[in-house]
VOGU-3710 file (C-alpha; in Angstrom, 3 decimals, decimal comma):
1> xxxxxxxxxx> 100,559/104,168/107,669  100,120/107,932/107,371  103,267/109,381/108,997  101,482/111,806/111,333  98,921/109,191/112,352  101,723/106,878/113,477  103,258/109,721/115,494  99,914/110,591/117,074  99,202/106,940/117,898  102,556/106,694/119,698
11> xxxxxxxxxx> 101,874/110,020/121,452  98,415/108,844/122,576  99,773/105,593/123,980  102,515/107,456/125,821  100,059/109,860/127,470  97,209/107,429/128,131  94,896/108,920/125,489  94,681/105,979/123,121  91,228/104,815/124,275  89,770/108,327/123,992
21> xxxxxxxxxx> 90,772/109,018/120,379  89,056/108,016/117,131  89,771/108,425/113,443  86,655/110,075/111,982  85,169/111,823/108,980  86,243/111,736/105,375  89,389/109,701/105,965  87,300/106,690/107,043  85,219/107,047/103,898  88,361/107,284/101,756
31> xxxxxxxxxx> 89,867/104,182/103,337  86,718/102,194/102,563  86,666/103,518/98,987  90,334/102,695/98,520  91,229/106,341/97,891  94,573/107,897/98,725  94,712/109,102/102,328  95,778/112,730/102,502  94,504/114,334/105,698  93,564/112,646/108,970
41> xxxxxxxxxx> 90,764/113,782/111,310  90,867/112,785/114,969  88,045/113,214/117,494  89,279/113,015/121,071  87,635/113,229/124,454  89,039/116,012/126,600  90,799/119,319/125,981  91,630/118,835/122,308  93,486/122,131/121,868  95,828/121,486/124,795
51> xxxxxxxxxx> 96,432/117,951/123,521  97,095/119,251/119,996  99,582/121,866/121,229  101,442/119,289/123,292  101,561/116,879/120,353  102,896/119,610/118,042  105,624/120,476/120,546  106,748/116,862/120,985  107,091/116,196/117,251  108,397/119,702/116,380
61> xxxxxxxxxx> 105,360/120,299/114,193  103,240/123,396/113,638  100,003/124,092/115,520  97,244/125,918/113,605  93,968/126,848/115,297  91,134/126,110/112,860  88,019/126,629/114,986  88,047/127,820/118,588  84,315/127,168/119,076  84,589/123,500/118,101
71> xxxxxxxxxx> 88,105/123,204/119,557  89,676/122,099/116,310  93,368/122,451/115,504  95,610/121,317/112,673  99,056/119,839/113,156  101,417/120,212/110,202  104,708/118,386/109,750  106,692/117,583/106,614  103,767/118,448/104,353  101,311/116,190/106,212
81> xxxxxxxxxx> 98,190/117,348/108,062  96,359/115,940/111,053  93,284/117,689/112,472  92,333/117,172/116,110  88,918/118,193/117,429  86,993/117,771/120,657  84,530/114,903/120,667  80,964/116,183/120,582  78,881/114,741/123,414  79,994/112,128/125,902
91> xxxxxxxxxx> 80,871/109,326/123,497  81,917/108,638/119,941  78,315/107,644/119,181  77,157/111,079/120,361  79,787/112,641/118,117  78,764/110,658/115,034  75,088/111,467/115,626  75,906/115,156/115,029  77,412/114,651/111,564  75,937/115,510/108,179
101> xxxxxxxxxx> 75,645/112,289/106,159  76,038/108,620/106,971  79,175/108,094/104,887  80,852/110,772/107,030  79,488/109,333/110,297  81,875/106,422/110,796  84,839/106,065/113,126  87,829/103,819/113,792  89,132/103,488/117,374  92,729/104,672/117,417
111> xxxxxxxxxx> 93,547/101,781/119,742  92,316/99,219/117,206  93,397/100,709/113,892  95,658/98,321/111,958  98,973/99,543/110,638  97,900/99,128/107,014  94,522/100,885/107,389  93,031/98,521/104,826  89,238/98,230/104,337  89,352/94,503/105,080
121> xxxxxxxxxx> 90,889/94,848/108,545  89,114/97,890/109,974  87,400/97,889/113,363  84,587/100,151/112,244  82,059/102,045/114,350  79,162/102,599/111,962  75,855/103,326/113,746  74,069/104,783/110,689  74,944/102,294/107,968  77,535/104,423/106,227
131> xxxxxxxxxx> 79,443/101,430/104,884  76,303/100,054/103,226  75,534/103,481/101,772  79,046/103,595/100,319  78,483/100,203/98,715  75,128/101,376/97,332  76,514/104,749/96,180  74,028/106,621/98,340  74,150/110,007/100,067  71,848/109,889/103,100
141> xxxxxxxxxx> 71,441/112,413/105,916  72,110/111,313/109,482  69,033/113,270/110,581  66,866/116,147/109,434  67,593/117,881/112,733  71,278/118,076/111,797  70,409/119,886/108,563  68,394/122,417/110,548  71,260/122,964/113,002  73,633/123,804/110,158
151> xxxxxxxxxx> 71,892/124,357/106,789  75,263/124,326/105,006  74,917/120,562/105,251  72,196/120,809/102,604  74,837/121,997/100,139  77,266/119,344/101,350  74,709/116,680/100,417  74,869/117,882/96,814  78,622/118,373/96,916  79,273/114,765/97,942
161> xxxxxxxxxx> 76,701/113,512/95,451  78,618/115,343/92,709  82,128/114,462/93,893  81,421/110,761/94,416  78,801/110,350/91,669  76,349/109,014/94,279  72,574/109,409/94,189  70,730/111,225/96,975  68,356/109,065/99,011  64,675/110,050/98,627
171> xxxxxxxxxx> 63,988/111,323/102,173  67,249/113,271/102,129  66,374/114,804/98,762  62,929/115,774/100,028  64,337/117,315/103,220  66,918/119,317/101,268  64,137/120,966/99,281  61,824/121,635/102,222  64,626/123,107/104,302  66,225/125,084/101,466
181> xxxxxxxxxx> 64,937/128,488/102,747  67,331/128,030/105,695  70,239/128,466/103,272  69,714/132,232/103,430  70,996/132,164/107,024  74,425/130,805/106,031  77,449/133,092/105,781  78,211/133,907/102,145  81,803/132,665/102,364  80,676/129,194/103,464
191> xxxxxxxxxx> 78,161/128,945/100,618  80,769/130,022/98,084  83,273/127,427/99,276  80,757/124,598/98,817  79,741/125,944/95,401  83,378/125,969/94,304  83,665/122,285/95,215  80,683/121,524/92,969  81,407/123,851/90,049  85,025/122,786/89,570
201> xxxxxxxxxx> 83,881/119,229/88,798  83,623/118,086/85,184  80,156/116,596/85,680  78,288/119,041/87,898  75,292/119,641/85,616  73,060/116,878/87,014  73,536/118,144/90,569  73,004/121,781/89,541  69,776/120,790/87,789  68,532/118,932/90,879
211> xxxxxxxxxx> 69,461/121,894/93,082  67,410/124,069/90,739  64,433/121,718/90,745  64,484/121,636/94,554  64,640/125,436/94,805  68,090/125,426/96,379  69,834/127,509/93,709  67,061/130,074/93,930  67,801/130,580/97,625  71,514/130,909/96,923
221> xxxxxxxxxx> 70,797/133,236/93,990  67,485/135,049/94,539  68,420/136,980/91,382  67,409/133,887/89,419  63,737/134,249/90,292  61,478/136,025/87,817  60,679/139,381/89,398  57,005/139,436/88,565  55,779/135,875/88,911  58,246/134,656/91,520
231> xxxxxxxxxx> 58,710/131,538/89,389  62,335/130,646/88,910  63,650/131,056/85,399  65,919/128,136/86,227  62,916/125,873/86,761  61,962/126,532/83,148  65,386/125,225/82,233  66,683/128,199/80,248  69,900/128,856/82,094  70,477/125,357/83,395
241> xxxxxxxxxx> 70,427/124,247/79,761  73,051/126,867/78,912  75,079/125,677/81,915  74,875/122,117/80,581  76,090/123,239/77,154  79,036/125,123/78,674  80,064/122,099/80,733  79,716/119,799/77,731  82,051/122,010/75,673  84,592/122,190/78,509
251> xxxxxxxxxx> 84,594/118,398/78,746  84,746/117,585/75,038  87,073/120,201/73,549  90,611/119,660/74,942  91,824/123,060/73,700  89,213/124,722/75,932  90,733/123,507/79,192  90,514/126,345/81,719  92,043/126,767/85,187  89,608/125,933/87,990
261> xxxxxxxxxx> 88,971/129,581/88,858  87,938/130,454/85,304  85,951/127,261/84,874  83,961/128,024/88,033  83,348/131,646/87,040  82,362/130,758/83,471  79,796/128,241/84,699  78,399/130,798/87,129  78,139/133,473/84,446  76,078/131,055/82,336
271> xxxxxxxxxx> 73,371/131,035/85,009  72,525/134,729/84,678  70,683/136,635/81,979  72,647/139,888/82,296  76,027/141,112/83,466  74,859/143,374/86,300  72,870/140,551/87,886  75,854/138,216/87,622  78,157/140,837/89,130  75,813/141,631/92,027
281> xxxxxxxxxx> 75,354/137,944/92,827  79,096/137,268/92,872  79,735/140,321/95,063  77,003/139,237/97,476  78,667/135,821/97,740  81,909/137,634/98,603  83,858/136,147/95,745  87,303/137,590/95,086  87,725/140,756/93,044  89,392/138,744/90,284
291> xxxxxxxxxx> 86,419/136,364/90,159  83,873/139,201/90,130  85,723/141,000/87,323  85,963/137,833/85,230  82,272/136,990/85,701  81,218/140,538/84,807  83,492/140,745/81,761  82,321/137,379/80,451  78,631/138,076/81,051  78,914/141,598/79,581
301> xxxxxxxxxx> 80,380/140,308/76,338  78,505/137,048/75,931  77,084/138,234/72,571  80,208/139,892/71,136  81,217/136,914/69,012  77,593/136,288/68,038  77,340/139,853/66,716  80,497/139,374/64,659  79,077/136,108/63,344  76,003/137,975/62,090
311> xxxxxxxxxx> 78,327/139,730/59,609  79,995/136,463/58,587  79,572/135,680/54,891  81,835/132,662/54,752  85,014/134,741/54,541  87,110/135,346/57,647  87,118/139,040/58,629  90,683/139,462/59,839  90,558/143,175/60,819  87,412/142,659/62,928
321> xxxxxxxxxx> 88,944/139,552/64,498  92,158/141,410/65,316  90,167/144,114/67,113  88,284/141,489/69,111  91,380/139,466/69,995  93,411/142,528/70,899  90,750/143,441/73,449  90,265/139,973/74,969  93,413/137,933/74,238  93,238/134,767/76,416
331> xxxxxxxxxx> 89,775/135,764/77,651  88,588/134,847/74,167  88,453/131,177/75,233  85,567/131,545/77,721  83,767/133,865/75,288  84,026/131,266/72,531  82,751/128,562/74,891  79,788/130,722/75,902  79,070/131,597/72,267  78,988/127,971/71,127
341> xxxxxxxxxx> 76,853/127,080/74,153  74,317/129,712/73,096  74,408/128,862/69,375  75,984/125,533/68,359  75,767/126,549/64,669  78,540/129,062/65,327  81,093/126,307/66,043  82,848/126,433/62,653  83,201/130,214/62,821  84,610/129,977/66,364
351> xxxxxxxxxx> 87,081/127,305/65,296  88,343/129,662/62,571  88,664/132,475/65,100  90,478/130,234/67,572  92,868/128,889/64,929  93,708/132,459/63,905  94,300/133,430/67,541  96,440/130,414/68,419  98,497/130,708/65,244  98,781/133,989/63,384
361> xxxxxxxxxx> 97,702/136,394/66,122  99,945/134,913/68,810  102,962/134,935/66,480  102,335/138,611/65,753  101,980/139,351/69,471  105,506/138,031/69,971  106,837/140,784/67,693  105,635/143,511/70,062  106,942/146,002/70,821  108,730/146,701/67,540
371> xxxxxxxxxx> 109,364/150,223/68,769  109,182/151,716/72,257  108,188/155,068/73,662  111,790/155,728/74,657  112,843/155,256/71,035  110,225/157,757/69,867  111,577/160,286/72,343  115,187/159,639/71,345  114,846/159,357/67,551  112,098/161,933/66,925
381> xxxxxxxxxx> 112,417/164,248/69,912  108,787/163,547/70,821  107,243/164,098/74,221  104,383/162,124/75,788  101,143/163,504/74,326  97,912/162,316/72,663  99,840/162,065/69,361  102,551/160,029/71,104  99,961/157,488/72,276  98,252/157,513/68,883
391> xxxxxxxxxx> 101,517/156,630/67,124  102,271/153,714/69,459  98,707/152,404/69,102  98,868/152,661/65,303  102,129/150,704/65,203  100,709/147,991/67,462  97,596/147,713/65,270  99,743/147,498/62,139  101,765/144,631/63,634  98,684/142,704/64,794
401> xxxxxxxxxx> 97,014/143,220/61,413  100,112/141,826/59,680  100,939/145,060/57,855  104,431/145,422/59,327  106,935/143,090/61,002  110,063/145,142/61,669  111,344/148,246/63,414  112,239/149,792/60,058  108,642/149,483/58,872  107,434/150,936/62,172
411> xxxxxxxxxx> 109,741/153,935/61,794  108,276/154,573/58,349  104,780/154,738/59,881  106,040/157,212/62,476  107,497/159,456/59,760  104,261/159,365/57,775  102,144/160,199/60,819  104,417/163,066/61,824  104,306/164,431/58,286  100,503/164,444/58,163
421> x> 99,922/165,603/61,747
//
């Protein structure tokens, strides 16, 4: 059994709370799916925050207030989490009726939960057929009214469809489209968090396409609507197709593995036709400064490699490649991905560029600095000036272009530049 759940069960029995507490939410779904249990959610009748504080004190755990309005707190001990919230309504059935989708609207009485928490031995409260929907790989809303109460649940429908690879039931799909204008009322931070859950997945394209077809993306990103006609450019498939190509490259080229943050930002940048639009959208969604800068840089330079390819005559242009790689370094990976996504015929050229970067260019980078500013001051009695910076830049370029490899060769360049200056 989950360590904190055992402690809370003992605590509840000791204080006469055992019949008022229920295991709810995603943990029930994970038990039925046979997934690893990480966090536990408890709904309890009564003053949940007071109960949570008392529990934390008795087990020497940490109490973290998550949501004062919904009286939700997190107890942390030895790396384990247990969230305790006040039961909504007068009964567990009232509580479950307020949830987003059926597979999240199941509960297990704490008094009846078996020690093993196995799917076969659960005493399940399942008023909306969540277990059947799990078996049928279906995402189904509990009620349309619940989507209206909190429109973020519309995005959660698509998130769980993507995460679990479940299809969205027809009435739920229809309601998500009809109610999509309500998304504009959601706080930007909440929208962004749900988007991150979707975009970090390897196979998010199908869900993104459905969100586009239902008009949901256009309410998240009004920038994606054509200004004159009001018809979404996404509906025509232009940028969703580019998104699909980017995701396909990420999934099928192992050397293009990116951290989640960059993967998310690269996919987002693929949805926009210009850098300023991408930047404004990411700022409006209150993404981090690092994310905004990455999205803008990637979108601004999405044609840089394509322009270099236009000059390609079958022979690798090392000086031009050095200039490009010096400017972008590891940011060259997302640019290459975006370039291939836009023009698959460029793949061979990009593979040459990547091989040069991963091999020759990186080995040259390790040689830097062959000479420092302090050495220029000491050996040549130079002072910081435009010439000083020009000398250091020239030496760095010479190293990256493979013209020199040692300090002695660098000193020779310094002497020549000082002689001609």
